[in-house]
N, C-alpha and C positions, 0 to 999 in steps of 0.2 A: 445661693451658690449652685444649686442643682440646675437652674436654667442655663447658667454659664457653661457648665460641664456638658450638657446635652447640645448646646449650640456649638461648642468647640468640637465635640465628637462628630456632629453632622458636617461641619466645615471640613474636618479631616477626611471623612469618607468621600465627600464630593471632590476634594482635591486629589485623593487617591484614584478615583474613577477617571478623572481627566488625565492623570499621569499614565494609567493603563491604556486609555484610548489613544494617547499620543504615541505609544509604543506599538501601535497596530502594524502588522507587517505590510510592507509595500507590495504591490502586485508584481508577480513574476512574469516572464515572457510566455510561459505555456501553462498558465493556470495555477502555478504555485506561487504563493506570496511570501514565503518565509525568507527572511534575510539570513545570510550566511553567518552574521555575527550573533544571531540568537542561538543559544545552546540547544542542541537536540534537533534543530531544524536545518534546512538547507535551501538554497536558491537554485532552481533548475536552470542549467545553462544551455541545454540543447534538447531538441525533440528528435526521437528516432522514428524514421518512417515505417509504415505498416509492413511493407514488403520485407524489410530487414528483420523485423520482429518475427514475422511468420516463418521466414527462412530459418532463423536460429531456433525457433520453437520446434519446428518440424524435425530439425537435425537432432535436437535434444530428445524429443519423443521417440525417434527411430532407434536410438541407442539406449533408451531407458527401460527400466523394469519396475514392477510394482513391489513394494515392500510389505512387511507384516502389518495388517490392518489392526486398528484398535477402535474402541467405542468411547465417545465422549457424551456428555449430556446433550450436545448439539447434533449428535449422529456419528456415523462411521467416518474414520479418517484413514486413508490409504496413502502412504508416502510414495512419491515417484523418485526413484533412485537412478542416478547416472554414476556407475561405479560405486564408490562408498558414499558419495555426496547425495543428500536429499535436495532435489531441485524443484520440488513442488508437492502438492497433495491433491488427492481426489476425495470428494465427498460422497460419491457413488461409485460402485464397481463397474468401470467401463474399460473397453479395450483402448490402449494408448494410441494405437495407430488410427483409430476411427475418430479421434477427437479433433475438433476444429478450434481455431483461435478466435476468441471474442474481443472484447475491449481490452486495451492495454494502456499502461502508463509507465513513465520512466521515473525512477527514484534515485536515491543516493547510490545504491549498489547495483543498478541495472534496471531492467524493465520487468514489470509484473504483467502477466497475461492471463486472462480468464480462459479456462478450457471449457468448450461447449460441446454438448452432445444432444441431438434432437431438439435444438432450440433452447436448451436449458443450461445454465452454468453449473458444471459438475466438479470444478476444481480450479486450482491456481498453479501457474508455472512461473518460476523465477529465472530470468534470463540475464546473464552477465554480459 
């Protein structure tokens, strides 16, 4: 009886692994492969060009201020505030006007851009 149960269990596990592999996400147009039907994931429909991201990021940083910093086990976090909204965070205390824009990617709620100072990523900015 036990060999039958172990064989049945092995066959069930193999079938389940094929079912999971069959549901693998299809490749998206700009590097994201999640289908819109999958809960919690999205399918990227457009790519925003770098000039647009840099223009919006600079406009946000020009009108932003630094909020109250706090420490985490990973280090300091300094929120970047535009009015009452938090639009990003810094991991090192840097002047907002001196920051450059590094790599960016678009997501469900807009673009995410790395903030760079002295060739090092020092924070993130969320651009709608």
